[in-house]
C-alpha positions in Angstrom: -10.7 9.3 13.2 -9.4 6.4 11.1 -6.5 4.4 12.4 -4.4 2.2 10.0 -2.1 -0.6 11.0 0.5 -1.8 8.4 2.5 -4.9 8.5 4.6 -7.1 6.2 7.7 -5.1 5.4 11.2 -6.4 5.7 14.4 -7.2 3.9 14.4 -9.4 0.9 16.8 -10.2 -1.9 16.2 -8.8 -5.5 13.7 -11.1 -7.3 11.9 -11.9 -4.1 8.3 -11.3 -2.9 6.7 -9.5 0.1 3.0 -8.8 1.0 2.0 -5.8 2.9 -1.2 -5.5 4.8 -3.1 -2.5 6.1 -6.0 -2.8 8.5 -8.4 0.1 9.0 -10.2 0.8 12.3 -13.4 1.5 10.4 -15.8 -0.4 8.0 -14.4 -0.8 4.6 -17.6 0.9 3.4 -16.5 4.1 5.0 -13.2 4.3 3.3 -12.5 4.8 -0.5 -10.2 4.6 -2.1 -7.5 2.7 -0.4 -3.9 3.2 -1.6 -0.2 2.5 -1.0 2.4 5.1 -1.4 6.1 4.8 -0.9 9.0 7.1 -0.1 12.7 6.4 -0.7 15.3 8.4 1.0 15.8 11.8 -0.5 12.8 11.4 -2.8 9.2 12.6 -2.7 6.4 10.3 -1.7 4.8 8.5 -4.6 1.7 6.7 -5.3 2.3 2.9 -5.9 -1.3 1.6 -6.4 -4.8 2.3 -5.4 -8.1 0.5 -5.4 -11.7 1.6 -5.3 -14.6 0.0 -3.4 -15.7 -1.2 -6.8 -12.4 -3.0 -7.3 -11.0 -0.6 -10.0 -7.2 -0.4 -9.5 -4.4 1.9 -10.7 -0.6 1.3 -10.6 2.5 3.3 -11.1 4.2 2.5 -14.2 7.3 1.3 -12.3 5.4 -1.5 -10.6 2.9 -2.6 -13.2 3.0 -6.4 -13.8 4.9 -6.9 -10.5 2.8 -5.6 -7.7 -1.0 -6.3 -7.1 -3.3 -4.3 -4.9 -6.4 -6.0 -3.5 -8.9 -5.7 -0.7 -10.6 -8.5 1.1 -14.4 -8.3 0.2 -16.4 -7.2 3.4 -13.1 -6.7 5.4 -11.3 -3.5 6.2 -7.9 -4.6 5.0 -6.0 -3.8 1.9 -3.0 -5.8 0.6 0.0 -5.1 -1.6 1.5 -8.3 -3.1 5.0 -7.3 -4.5 6.8 -9.8 -6.8 10.1 -9.5 -8.6 11.2 -6.9 -6.3 14.1 -4.7 -7.3 16.6 -2.6 -5.3 14.8 0.5 -6.4 11.7 -0.6 -4.7 13.4 0.0 -1.4 11.4 2.6 0.5 9.0 3.1 3.4 5.6 2.0 2.2 2.5 3.9 3.6 -1.1 3.0 3.5 -3.6 5.8 2.7 -7.4 5.9 2.7 -10.0 8.5 2.3 -12.9 8.8 4.8 -16.1 9.1 2.7 -17.8 10.8 5.5 -15.4 13.7 5.9 -13.2 13.4 2.7 -10.3 13.6 5.0 -7.3 11.4 4.1 -5.4 9.2 6.6 -1.9 7.7 6.7 -0.5 4.6 8.3 2.7 4.7 10.2 4.8 3.2 7.4 6.6 -0.1 6.9 10.1 -0.4 5.6 10.8 -2.5 2.6 14.5 -3.1 1.7 15.5 -5.1 -1.3 19.2 -6.1 -1.6 21.0 -6.7 -4.8 
């Protein structure tokens, strides 16, 4: 079992910034990749960004140039730095990881991000 604890969501005005954190209960060497998804009301959950153990990153077109995913070397935490936030970024953001040992995916509980215009 892998447990994920997310933090950092909140309410921010358009143009502002937030940083989300996701801490895993297992070694960072056990989980790969690590990713952030989001789900807005009435919409499907979508991939925002992911990062591999080697540091390769991938972003949704809608967040490229504004969001940065990173993982602290040697630690079991992944971050999502969100800049120049827009009202359309409003959603519940979820951390997602894959356990290398079982190939099973795990989700965090979600953290609400609300961007006001």
